[in-house]
PAZAPA-4460 file (N, C-alpha, C; in steps of 0.05 Angstrom, whole numbers, plus 32768, in hexadecimal, padded with zeros to 4 digits):
% residues 177
    n_x    n_y    n_z   ca_x   ca_y   ca_z    c_x    c_y    c_z   seq   type   mol
   82DD   8653   868F   82C3   8657   869B   82C5   8669   86B3     1      M     A
   82DC   866B   86C0   82DF   867D   86D7   82DB   869A   86CE     2      V     A
   82E3   86A1   86B6   82DF   86BC   86AC   82C2   86C3   86AA     3      Y     A
   82B2   86AF   86A1   8295   86B3   869F   8289   86BA   86BB     4      F     A
   8292   86AB   86CF   8288   86AF   86EA   828F   86CB   86F4     5      Y     A
   82A8   86D4   86EF   82B0   86EE   86F8   82A2   8704   86E8     6      F     A
   829E   86FF   86CF   828E   8713   86BE   8271   8714   86C8     7      A     A
   8267   86FE   86D0   824B   86FD   86DA   8249   870D   86F4     8      S     A
   825D   8709   8706   825D   8718   871F   825F   8736   871A     9      I     A
   8271   873D   8707   8274   875A   8700   825A   8765   86F5    10      A     A
   824D   8756   86E4   8233   875F   86D9   821E   8762   86EF    11      G     A
   821D   874F   8701   8209   8750   8717   820E   8769   8729    12      I     A
   8227   876D   8730   822E   8784   8741   8228   879E   8732    13      V     A
   822F   879F   8718   822A   87B7   8708   820D   87BE   8705    14      G     A
   81FD   87AA   86FF   81E0   87AF   86FC   81D2   87B5   8716    15      L     A
   81DC   87A8   872C   81D1   87AF   8746   81D8   87CB   874E    16      S     A
   81F1   87D3   8748   81FA   87EF   874D   81E9   8803   873E    17      G     A
   81E4   87FD   8725   81D3   880E   8714   81B7   8812   8720    18      Y     A
   81AC   87FB   8729   8191   87FC   8735   8191   880C   874F    19      S     A
   81A7   880A   875F   81A9   8818   8778   81AB   8836   8772    20      I     A
   81BB   883E   875F   81BE   885A   8758   81A3   8866   874E    21      V     A
   8196   8856   873D   817C   885F   8733   8167   8862   8749    22      R     A
   8168   8850   875D   8156   8852   8773   815D   886B   8784    23      T     A
   8176   8870   8788   817E   8887   8798   8176   88A1   878A    24      R     A
   8178   88A3   8770   8170   88BB   8761   8152   88C0   8763    25      L     A
   8142   88AB   8765   8125   88AE   8765   8119   88A9   8781    26      R     A
   8129   88A9   8796   8120   88A1   87B0   810B   88B4   87BB    27      S     A
   810B   88CD   87B4   80F8   88E0   87BF   80DB   88DA   87B5    28      A     A
   80D9   88CD   879E   80BE   88C7   8793   80B5   88AB   879A    29      K     A
   80C5   889B   87A8   80BE   8880   87AD   80B0   887D   87C8    30      L     A
   809C   886D   87CA   808F   8867   87E3   80A0   8853   87F3    31      S     A
   8099   8850   880D   80A8   883E   881D   80A5   8821   8813    32      C     A
   808D   881A   880B   8088   87FF   8801   8098   87F9   87E7    33      M     A
   8099   880D   87D5   80A8   8809   87BD   80C6   8808   87C3    34      A     A
   80CF   8818   87D6   80EB   8817   87DE   80F3   87FC   87EA    35      G     A
   80E0   87F1   87FA   80E5   87D7   8806   80E8   87C1   87F0    36      M     A
   80D5   87C3   87DD   80D6   87AF   87C8   80EF   87B1   87B7    37      M     A
   80F7   87C9   87B0   810E   87CE   87A0   8127   87C4   87AF    38      I     A
   812A   87CC   87C8   8142   87C4   87D8   8143   87A6   87DB    39      A     A
   812C   879A   87E0   812B   877D   87E3   8133   876E   87C9    40      M     A
   8129   8778   87B3   812F   876C   8799   814C   876E   8792    41      T     A
   8157   8786   8795   8174   8789   878E   8185   8778   87A0    42      I     A
   8181   8779   87BA   8191   876A   87CD   818F   874C   87C9    43      A     A
   8176   8742   87C6   8171   8725   87C3   817E   871B   87A9    44      M     A
   8179   8728   8793   8183   871E   877A   81A1   8720   8778    45      M     A
   81AD   8735   8783   81CA   8737   8782   81D7   8722   8794    46      A     A
   81CC   871E   87AC   81D9   870A   87BE   81D4   86ED   87B5    47      S     A
   81BC   86E7   87AB   81B8   86CC   87A1   81CA   86C6   8789    48      V     A
   81CC   86D9   8776   81DC   86D4   875E   81FA   86D2   8765    49      S     A
   8204   86E5   8774   8220   86E4   877A   8227   86CD   878D    50      V     A
   8215   86C7   87A0   8219   86B0   87B1   821A   8696   87A2    51      G     A
   8209   8693   878E   8209   867B   877D   8224   8678   876E    52      T     A
   822C   868E   8762   8245   868D   8752   825D   8688   8763    53      I     A
   825F   8695   877A   8276   8691   878C   8275   8674   8797    54      I     A
   825D   866A   879C   825A   864E   87A5   8263   863B   8790    55      G     A
   825F   8641   8776   8269   8630   8760   8287   8631   875F    56      I     A
   8292   8649   8763   82AF   864C   8762   82BE   863F   8779    57      L     A
   82B1   863F   8791   82BD   8632   87A9   82AA   861D   87B4    58      Y     A
   82A8   8606   87A7   8294   85F2   87AF   829A   85E3   87C9    59      P     A
   82B2   85E5   87D3   82B9   85D6   87EB   82B8   85E7   8804    60      H     A
   82B0   8600   8801   82AF   8613   8818   8295   8623   8817    61      D     A
   8284   861E   882A   826B   862C   882B   826D   8647   8839    62      L     A
   8281   864A   884A   8283   8662   885A   828A   867B   8849    63      T     A
   829E   8679   8838   82A6   8691   8829   8290   869A   8816    64      S     A
   8283   8689   8806   826E   8693   87F5   8256   869F   8805    65      P     A
   8250   8693   881C   823A   869D   882C   8241   86B9   8837    66      T     A
   8258   86BC   8842   8260   86D6   884E   8261   86EC   8839    67      V     A
   826E   86E6   8822   8270   86FA   880D   8255   8702   8802    68      L     A
   8244   86EE   87FD   822A   86F4   87F1   8218   8703   8805    69      A     A
   8219   86FB   881E   8209   8709   8833   8212   8726   8836    70      V     A
   822C   872A   8836   8237   8746   8838   822E   8757   8820    71      L     A
   8230   874B   8808   8227   875A   87F0   8209   8760   87F2    72      L     A
   81F9   874D   87FB   81DC   8751   87FE   81D6   8767   8813    73      G     A
   81E5   8767   8829   81E0   877C   883D   81E7   8798   8832    74      I     A
   81FD   879A   8825   8206   87B4   8819   81F2   87BD   8804    75      V     A
   81EA   87AB   87F2   81D6   87B3   87DD   81BC   87BB   87EA    76      C     A
   81B2   87AB   87FD   8199   87B1   880A   8199   87CC   8818    77      G     A
   81AE   87D2   8826   81B0   87EB   8835   81B2   8802   8821    78      Y     A
   81C3   8800   880D   81C7   8816   87FA   81AE   881C   87EA    79      M     A
   819F   8807   87E3   8186   880B   87D4   816F   8815   87E5    80      A     A
   816E   880D   87FE   8157   8813   880F   815A   882D   881F    81      G     A
   8172   8834   8827   8176   884A   883A   816C   8865   882F    82      K     A
   816F   886B   8815   8165   8885   880C   8146   8887   880E    83      P     A
   8139   8870   880E   811B   8871   8810   8112   8872   882D    84      V     A
   811B   885E   883D   8114   885E   8859   8125   8849   8867    85      S     A
   8126   884B   8882   8135   8837   8892   8128   881B   8890    86      A     A
   810D   881B   888D   80FF   8801   888A   8107   87F3   8870    87      M     A
   8109   8803   885B   8111   87F8   8841   812E   87ED   8842    88      A     A
   813F   87FC   8850   815B   87F3   8853   815C   87D8   8863    89      A     A
   814D   87D7   8879   814D   87BE   8889   8142   87A7   8879    90      L     A
   812D   87AC   886A   8121   8797   885A   8135   878D   8845    91      D     A
   8143   87A0   8838   8156   8798   8824   816E   8789   8830    92      G     A
   8177   8791   8848   818D   8783   8854   8185   8766   885C    93      M     A
   816D   8763   8867   8164   8748   886E   8161   8736   8856    94      L     A
   8157   8742   8840   8154   8732   8827   8170   872A   881D    95      A     A
   8183   873C   881F   819E   8736   8817   81AB   871F   8827    96      G     A
   81A5   871F   8841   81AF   8709   8852   81A3   86EE   8849    97      I     A
   8189   86EF   8845   817C   86D6   883D   8185   86CD   8821    98      M     A
   8187   86DF   880E   8190   86D8   87F4   81AD   86CE   87F3    99      G     A
   81BE   86DA   8803   81DA   86D1   8804   81DD   86B5   880E   100      G     A
   81CD   86AE   8822   81CF   8692   882C   81C4   867E   8818   101      M     A
   81AE   8685   880B   81A1   8673   87F8   81B3   8670   87DF   102      M     A
   81BE   8686   87D5   81CF   8684   87BD   81E8   8674   87C2   103      G     A
   81F5   8678   87D9   820D   8669   87DF   8207   864B   87E1   104      A     A
   81F1   8644   87EE   81EA   8628   87F1   81E5   861B   87D5   105      M     A
   81D7   862A   87C4   81D1   8620   87A9   81EB   861B   879A   106      L     A
   81FD   862F   879A   8216   862C   878B   8228   8615   8795   107      G     A
   8229   8611   87AF   823A   85FC   87BA   822E   85E1   87B5   108      V     A
   8214   85DE   87B4   8207   85C4   87B1   8205   85BB   8794   109      M     A
   820B   85CC   8781   8208   85C4   8765   821D   85AF   875E   110      L     A
   8214   859B   8750   8226   8586   8749   822F   8589   872C   111      G     A
   821F   857F   871A   8226   8581   86FD   8219   8599   86F1   112      S     A
   8225   85A4   86DD   821C   85BB   86CD   8217   85D4   86DE   113      H     A
   822B   85DC   86EE   8227   85F5   86FE   8226   860E   86EC   114      P     A
   8232   860C   86D4   8231   8623   86C2   8214   8628   86B8   115      E     A
   8204   8613   86B5   81E9   8617   86AD   81D9   8626   86C2   116      M     A
   81DE   861F   86DB   81D0   862D   86F1   81D9   864A   86F2   117      M     A
   81F3   864F   86ED   81FC   866B   86EE   81EF   867B   86D7   118      A     A
   81ED   866F   86C0   81DF   867D   86AA   81C2   8682   86B1   119      V     A
   81B5   866E   86BC   8199   8670   86C4   8195   8687   86D8   120      F     A
   81A6   8687   86ED   81A4   869C   8701   81A9   86B7   86F5   121      I     A
   81BC   86B9   86E2   81C1   86D3   86D5   81A9   86DC   86C4   122      D     A
   819C   86CA   86B7   8184   86D1   86A7   816D   86DA   86B9   123      V     A
   8169   86CB   86CF   8154   86D4   86E2   815B   86EF   86EE   124      V     A
   8175   86F3   86F5   817D   870D   86FF   8177   8724   86EC   125      F     A
   817E   8720   86D2   8178   8734   86BE   815A   8739   86BB   126      L     A
   814B   8724   86BB   812E   8728   86B8   8122   8737   86D0   127      F     A
   812A   8730   86E8   8120   873D   8700   8128   875B   86FF   128      I     A
   8141   8761   86F6   814A   877D   86F6   813B   878D   86E0   129      H     A
   8133   8780   86CA   8123   878E   86B6   8109   8796   86C3   130      V     A
   80FC   8784   86D1   80E3   878A   86DE   80E7   879F   86F4   131      V     A
   80FE   879D   8703   8104   87B0   8718   8107   87CD   870C   132      L     A
   8113   87CF   86F5   8116   87EA   86E9   80FB   87F5   86E2   133      Q     A
   80E9   87E4   86D9   80CE   87ED   86D3   80C0   87F6   86ED   134      Q     A
   80C4   87E7   8703   80B8   87EE   871D   80C2   8809   8726   135      L     A
   80DC   880E   8724   80E8   8827   872D   80DC   883E   871C   136      I     A
   80DA   883A   8702   80CF   884E   86F0   80B1   8854   86F7   137      R     A
   80A2   883F   86FB   8085   8843   8701   8080   8850   871C   138      E     A
   808F   8847   8730   808A   8851   874B   8094   886E   874F   139      E     A
   80A7   8876   873F   80B2   8891   8743   80A6   88A5   872F   140      S     A
   8092   889C   8721   8085   88AE   870D   8072   88C1   871B   141      R     A
   8070   88D9   8712   805D   88EC   871C   8041   88E7   8712   142      G     A
   802D   88F4   871E   8012   88EE   8716   800C   88F8   86F9   143      S     A
   8019   890D   86F0   8014   8917   86D5   8020   8905   86C0   144      G     A
   8034   88F6   86C7   8042   88E4   86B4   8033   88C9   86B1   145      E     A
   8020   88C3   86C2   8014   88A9   86C2   8006   88A2   86A7   146      E     A
   7FF6   88B5   869D   7FE7   88AF   8685   7FF9   88AC   866D   147      T     A
   800E   88BC   866B   8020   88B9   8655   802F   889F   8656   148      A     A
   8036   8896   866E   8046   887E   8670   8035   8865   866C   149      A     A
   801B   8866   8672   800A   884E   866E   8007   8849   8650   150      K     A
   8007   885E   8640   8006   885B   8623   801F   884D   8619   151      V     A
   8035   8853   8626   804F   8849   861D   8058   8830   862C   152      K     A
   8046   881D   8632   804C   8804   8640   805F   87F4   862E   153      E     A
   8071   87E6   863B   8084   87D6   862C   8077   87BB   8624   154      S     A
   807C   87B2   860C   8071   8799   8602   807E   8781   8611   155      V     A
   8096   8786   861C   80A4   8771   862A   8094   8766   8642   156      L     A
   8083   8776   864E   8075   876E   8666   8058   8765   8660   157      F     A
   8052   8761   8647   8038   8756   8640   8037   8739   8649   158      H     A
   8021   8730   8654   8020   8715   8660   8027   86FF   864C   159      P     A
   8020   8701   8633   8027   86ED   861F   8045   86EC   8619   160      Y     A
   8051   8704   8617   806D   8705   8612   807D   86FA   862A   161      V     A
   8073   8701   8642   8080   86F7   865B   807E   86D8   865C   162      F     A
   8066   86CD   8657   8063   86B0   8658   8074   86A2   8642   163      A     A
   8075   86AE   862B   8085   86A3   8615   80A3   86A3   861D   164      F     A
   80AC   86B8   8629   80C8   86BA   8632   80CE   86A5   8647   165      G     A
   80BC   86A1   865A   80C1   868C   866F   80C1   8671   8662   166      I     A
   80AF   866C   864F   80AF   8652   8641   80C9   864D   8632   167      F     A
   80D3   8661   8624   80EC   865E   8615   8103   8659   8628   168      I     A
   8104   8668   863E   8119   8665   8652   8118   8648   865E   169      L     A
   8101   863F   8665   80FE   8624   8670   8106   860F   865B   170      A     A
   80FE   8613   8642   8105   85FF   862D   8123   85FE   8628   171      A     A
   8130   8614   8628   814D   8614   8623   815C   8607   863A   172      V     A
   8154   860D   8653   8163   8601   8669   815B   85E4   866E   173      F     A
   8143   85DC   866A   813B   85C0   866D   8147   85AF   8657   174      L     A
   814B   85BB   863F   8158   85AC   862A   8175   85A4   8630   175      Y     A
   8182   85B4   8641   819E   85B0   8648   81A1   8599   865C   176      Q     A
   818C   8591   8669   818E   857C   867E   818F   8561   8671   177      I     A
***
C-alpha cells in the first residue's frame, strides 16, 4: 500500500507541475483574477492531497506532514501565481499554507480505511484539475477564438453528466463504509 501512496504523491506533483507550466505559458493572456484562482487551486489541491497522504504515512507525527505539505503549497502557489501577478502569487501561497495544514490534520486523524480517503482525495484532485485545465483554456483564449470554442464545449461539463458523476462517486465511496 505504501507504493500506492508514493505513486499518488508522484502523480499529484506531476499534474500540479503540468498545470503550473501551462499557466506560465499562457500567463500573458490571463487576468489577475484568473491567475489568483489558478494559483489558489493548484496550491490548495496539491497541499491538501500531499498533506493527507503524508499524514497517513506518518500518523504519530503531525509536524512533518504539516511542514512538508505547507512548503509544497507555498512553492506551487508562488510558481503558479508569479507569472501573472504578485497578488496571484501571494493568494496561491496563502492557499497552500491553509491546504497543507488541513491535509496533514486529515491524514493524521484518519483511523480505519485511510486508503479509501487517499483514493477519494485523488479522485477529487483529478476532477478539480480537469476543471482547472478548462479554466486555463477559457481564460487565455483570444476574442476571435471564443465563438469556435463555444461550439466545441465538452460534454464532460454538462450539468447532468456532472451530477451523475458525483452521484456515482458518492455511491462507490459510501458503499465501502
